[in-house]
ZAMARMAR-399690 format. One record per residue (C-alpha): residue in three letters; x, y, z. Coordinates in steps of 0.25 Angstrom, whole numbers, padded with zeros to 4 digits, always signed. Layout:
BEGIN
ALAXYZ
...
This chain:
BEGIN
UNK+0000+0000+0002
UNK+0005+0015-0003
UNK+0003+0022+0011
UNK+0004+0034+0007
UNK-0009+0032-0003
UNK-0017+0025+0009
UNK-0027+0037+0011
UNK-0031+0038-0004
UNK-0035+0022-0006
UNK-0042+0022+0006
UNK-0056+0024+0002
UNK-0056+0015-0009
UNK-0052+0005+0000
UNK-0061+0008+0012
UNK-0072+0006+0001
UNK-0067-0010+0000
UNK-0065-0012+0014
UNK-0084-0011+0015
UNK-0084-0024+0009
UNK-0073-0031+0011
UNK-0074-0033+0026
UNK-0079-0044+0035
UNK-0087-0042+0050
UNK-0085-0052+0060
UNK-0092-0047+0073
UNK-0105-0049+0074
UNK-0109-0050+0087
UNK-0095-0042+0092
UNK-0098-0032+0101
UNK-0085-0026+0107
UNK-0080-0013+0103
UNK-0067-0011+0096
UNK-0053-0007+0105
UNK-0042+0003+0101
UNK-0038+0016+0095
UNK-0044+0020+0083
UNK-0034+0019+0073
UNK-0025+0007+0081
UNK-0024-0007+0073
UNK-0020-0019+0079
UNK-0012-0027+0072
UNK-0012-0042+0075
UNK+0004-0047+0070
UNK+0011-0056+0075
UNK+0026-0051+0079
UNK+0034-0054+0068
UNK+0026-0052+0058
UNK+0023-0036+0064
UNK+0040-0035+0065
UNK+0042-0039+0050
UNK+0036-0037+0037
UNK+0022-0036+0041
UNK+0020-0029+0051
UNK+0028-0017+0044
UNK+0016-0021+0034
UNK+0007-0018+0042
UNK+0013-0005+0049
UNK+0016+0003+0038
UNK+0004+0002+0031
UNK-0004+0003+0044
UNK+0004+0013+0052
UNK+0007+0021+0040
UNK+0003+0038+0041
UNK-0012+0039+0040
UNK-0013+0049+0030
UNK-0016+0066+0031
UNK-0012+0067+0044
UNK-0001+0078+0049
UNK+0008+0067+0057
UNK+0011+0054+0055
UNK-0001+0043+0060
UNK-0001+0027+0056
UNK-0014+0023+0050
UNK-0014+0014+0062
UNK-0010+0012+0073
UNK-0006-0001+0075
UNK-0004-0013+0084
UNK+0002-0024+0081
UNK-0001-0037+0090
UNK+0002-0052+0089
UNK-0007-0063+0087
UNK-0006-0068+0103
UNK-0008-0054+0108
UNK-0020-0051+0098
UNK-0031-0055+0110
UNK-0045-0047+0115
UNK-0040-0036+0118
UNK-0036-0035+0104
UNK-0045-0040+0096
UNK-0054-0028+0099
UNK-0047-0019+0092
UNK-0051-0009+0078
UNK-0043-0012+0071
UNK-0035-0026+0069
UNK-0027-0032+0060
UNK-0025-0048+0062
UNK-0010-0054+0053
UNK-0008-0069+0052
UNK+0005-0074+0043
UNK+0007-0085+0044
UNK+0010-0099+0032
UNK-0003-0105+0040
UNK-0013-0092+0036
UNK-0023-0099+0023
UNK-0030-0088+0019
UNK-0021-0077+0017
UNK-0028-0063+0015
UNK-0034-0050+0025
UNK-0047-0050+0028
UNK-0053-0039+0035
UNK-0064-0040+0044
UNK-0073-0031+0053
UNK-0076-0034+0070
UNK-0069-0046+0071
UNK-0067-0045+0087
UNK-0074-0032+0088
UNK-0082-0018+0084
UNK-0079-0013+0073
UNK-0067-0017+0072
UNK-0058-0020+0057
UNK-0049-0030+0058
UNK-0038-0037+0047
UNK-0036-0051+0046
UNK-0022-0053+0038
UNK-0019-0066+0034
UNK-0005-0069+0030
UNK+0004-0085+0026
UNK+0017-0075+0027
UNK+0021-0060+0029
UNK+0023-0058+0014
UNK+0010-0063+0010
UNK+0006-0054+0023
UNK+0011-0044+0016
UNK+0005-0045+0004
UNK-0008-0045+0010
UNK-0006-0034+0018
UNK-0001-0024+0008
UNK-0011-0027-0003
UNK-0023-0025+0009
UNK-0017-0013+0018
UNK-0025-0003+0009
UNK-0038-0011+0013
UNK-0033-0013+0029
UNK-0031+0001+0031
UNK-0043+0005+0026
UNK-0053-0005+0032
UNK-0046-0001+0045
UNK-0047+0014+0043
UNK-0062+0012+0039
UNK-0066+0005+0050
UNK-0059+0016+0058
UNK-0068+0024+0053
UNK-0081+0019+0053
UNK-0079+0014+0070
UNK-0078+0032+0070
UNK-0090+0033+0058
UNK-0098+0024+0067
UNK-0096+0033+0081
UNK-0099+0045+0075
UNK-0113+0041+0068
UNK-0116+0033+0082
UNK-0112+0048+0088
UNK-0110+0061+0084
UNK-0113+0075+0085
UNK-0126+0077+0080
UNK-0127+0091+0081
UNK-0116+0091+0068
UNK-0122+0080+0062
UNK-0137+0089+0060
UNK-0130+0101+0056
UNK-0123+0092+0043
UNK-0136+0085+0040
UNK-0141+0099+0041
UNK-0133+0109+0035
UNK-0123+0099+0024
UNK-0137+0087+0023
UNK-0124+0078+0026
UNK-0121+0069+0040
UNK-0105+0068+0045
UNK-0105+0062+0060
UNK-0096+0068+0070
UNK-0094+0065+0085
UNK-0101+0072+0094
UNK-0094+0082+0098
UNK-0092+0090+0083
UNK-0097+0104+0083
UNK-0098+0113+0074
UNK-0088+0125+0072
UNK-0093+0132+0061
UNK-0102+0132+0052
UNK-0105+0139+0038
UNK-0114+0138+0026
UNK-0107+0125+0020
UNK-0098+0123+0032
UNK-0096+0114+0044
UNK-0085+0112+0054
UNK-0087+0103+0064
UNK-0076+0101+0074
UNK-0072+0094+0088
UNK-0063+0099+0098
UNK-0055+0093+0108
UNK-0044+0102+0115
UNK-0034+0091+0107
UNK-0040+0089+0094
UNK-0051+0097+0083
UNK-0059+0087+0074
UNK-0067+0095+0065
UNK-0074+0092+0051
UNK-0080+0103+0040
UNK-0092+0100+0031
UNK-0094+0108+0018
UNK-0097+0106+0005
UNK-0094+0110-0010
UNK-0103+0111-0024
UNK-0102+0099-0032
UNK-0096+0104-0042
UNK-0088+0096-0048
UNK-0078+0085-0045
UNK-0068+0095-0042
UNK-0072+0099-0031
UNK-0067+0087-0027
UNK-0053+0087-0029
UNK-0044+0089-0017
UNK-0039+0104-0020
UNK-0053+0109-0022
UNK-0058+0101-0008
UNK-0046+0108-0002
UNK-0047+0122-0006
UNK-0063+0122-0005
UNK-0057+0114+0011
UNK-0050+0128+0014
UNK-0056+0138+0010
UNK-0067+0133+0018
UNK-0056+0132+0029
UNK-0051+0143+0029
UNK-0067+0151+0031
UNK-0071+0142+0041
UNK-0060+0136+0052
UNK-0051+0146+0058
UNK-0040+0140+0066
UNK-0036+0147+0078
UNK-0027+0157+0075
UNK-0031+0170+0067
UNK-0032+0169+0052
UNK-0030+0153+0052
UNK-0039+0144+0047
UNK-0039+0128+0043
UNK-0033+0124+0028
UNK-0029+0112+0020
UNK-0014+0108+0022
UNK-0010+0112+0008
UNK+0002+0103+0007
UNK-0002+0091+0011
UNK-0009+0084-0001
UNK-0022+0077+0005
UNK-0025+0067+0004
UNK-0039+0063-0005
UNK-0048+0050-0007
UNK-0060+0050-0018
UNK-0070+0038-0016
UNK-0086+0038-0011
UNK-0092+0040+0001
UNK-0107+0036+0004
UNK-0107+0036-0010
UNK-0102+0048-0014
UNK-0090+0054-0019
UNK-0079+0059-0012
UNK-0063+0066-0006
UNK-0058+0063+0006
UNK-0046+0071+0008
UNK-0036+0070+0019
UNK-0027+0078+0023
UNK-0020+0091+0032
UNK-0027+0104+0038
UNK-0019+0116+0043
UNK-0023+0130+0049
UNK-0018+0141+0040
UNK-0010+0151+0048
UNK-0010+0143+0061
UNK-0002+0129+0063
UNK-0015+0117+0066
UNK-0017+0107+0055
UNK-0019+0093+0054
UNK-0028+0082+0044
UNK-0040+0085+0037
UNK-0051+0073+0031
UNK-0060+0079+0021
UNK-0071+0072+0013
UNK-0078+0079+0002
UNK-0089+0069-0003
UNK-0102+0072-0013
UNK-0114+0074-0012
UNK-0117+0072-0026
UNK-0135+0075-0023
UNK-0131+0089-0017
UNK-0118+0091-0027
UNK-0109+0095-0014
UNK-0098+0091-0010
UNK-0097+0088+0005
UNK-0086+0088+0014
UNK-0084+0084+0028
UNK-0068+0089+0032
UNK-0062+0086+0044
UNK-0049+0090+0051
UNK-0042+0085+0063
UNK-0031+0096+0072
UNK-0027+0087+0081
UNK-0011+0093+0086
UNK-0001+0084+0093
UNK-0011+0073+0092
UNK-0013+0059+0079
UNK-0023+0064+0072
UNK-0026+0052+0063
UNK-0039+0048+0073
UNK-0043+0062+0072
UNK-0044+0064+0058
UNK-0050+0049+0059
UNK-0061+0052+0067
UNK-0066+0066+0059
UNK-0061+0058+0044
UNK-0074+0045+0051
UNK-0083+0056+0053
UNK-0080+0064+0040
UNK-0084+0051+0033
UNK-0100+0046+0040
UNK-0102+0059+0030
UNK-0115+0055+0023
UNK-0126+0063+0016
UNK-0140+0064+0021
UNK-0146+0062+0007
UNK-0135+0050+0000
UNK-0145+0045-0008
UNK-0147+0054-0017
UNK-0131+0054-0021
UNK-0130+0041-0021
UNK-0139+0039-0030
UNK-0134+0049-0038
UNK-0118+0043-0036
UNK-0127+0030-0041
UNK-0130+0038-0056
UNK-0117+0042-0056
UNK-0111+0028-0056
UNK-0122+0022-0063
UNK-0117+0033-0073
UNK-0103+0031-0075
């Protein structure tokens, strides 16, 4: 796998994952344990200290794209087979490895909810290290995407159950759209075509901007157009603490861009860094621009994190999960339009 382009490959991979996993946890009531972003790998000491372990660490702990400081995609915890007891079997994300000449059926198996709920597990069976490397390299993008999707789904499930109802009602009325944010997110600024919701603690700030662009051509979905429009709104509505300061996009670093379908609608995701003009604050952002064909508009959820001296990966993933709860109130109209377009092609 080319680690440099992982972010570009993720969404096609996630589409495949939805139909390729087995759920074996019927009747499981035990809840998962472990921290967000943690991944347990069950592997022998010899394998962990040789080529298979090197490959696992290089791939699964590679740097997460579009963060201001280097953080791994996953925090890995290696466990020998004889130590893999019940206390570890409830962990949220697990890879089990079996590397032995006695393996009868080499392959990679994805299973949900094996020992706990909602759990994601991958089993890798190989007869030797060379076969393991081949199997893992062939499936590495899918494995990463599977665990990332599981992490996102857990967050989304929590937000759907417990969310800031006042903000949801405002979004429904103002934009005819639903986005579920956890309790504590309050409206900071509201204009005719712009809403900024934020959550603050003494140590961090998480925020989401909501706005629309009239859909006139496909050029709206180009990074340059989206970022220019973004910066015009941020300059007008998102001031910094210092006089004359305001939020903007860091243009020295190219954004990571994905094009895909979300809820059946054409969509673009961008990840990058933001900064304050005339000040020294900054952090990561993630932007989802989705076509609302029935209203001839592009609806944008634009999330950011400010967490100085702290790791930002998990805070950004929380914001990411929020914006991916996006849905339009009358999506059925879009479904008809999208179906007609596909039939025409």
